[in-house]
C-alpha positions, 0 to 999 in steps of 0.5 A: 854289538848291536846298535838300535836307531829310532827315528821319527818314522821307525817303530820298535818291534813288539817282540825282540829288539831294544825293549827286550833288553831295556826296561823303560820307566813306568808309564813311558809312552802313555798319554793322558787326556784331561778335560773339564768335568762338565764336558767329560766325554771321551771320543770313540777310539781314544780310550784303550782299556788294555793300555790303561791296564798296563799303565796301572800295573806299572804304577802299582809296582812303582807305588808298592816299592815306594819308588819315585821318578828319581828311583832307578826303576823300570816297569813295562807291561804288555798284553800277552793273552786275552785278559793277561799282561806281562810285567817286566821290571828292573830295579838297581843301584843308581851306579848300576853295580847291582840290580834285580829284574823280574817278569811275571804274567797274569791278570792286570789286577794285583800284578804290580803288587805281586812283582813288587813282593817278589822283588822285595823278597830277593833284596830290592829294599836294600837296592832302593835304600 
């Protein structure tokens, strides 16, 4: 058995490690900056279009499955190639007795929906119901 310890000074590896085994909830680790509309200037370097595309794909999957914050659902997207991301997903019963996982690469637009449709085709609706 391997034990992974994360401290304030440690970072998880991009490939391998705990994120290869566990799929976090959609949007975990994403930050949102809010401001008044009359002062809507985003400082240089603060907006990350790749991170935005990843979070939008994760949220699209969540929406397409009709999931909520209380649903046992994981979604984690990462950039893999220029213009492509990989979306890993997991959905299961709350007690962990049955689950489905999937992984798909492609353009960010529509990727969450594509993964949701694949999961629904093999029984995700029954696990969520």
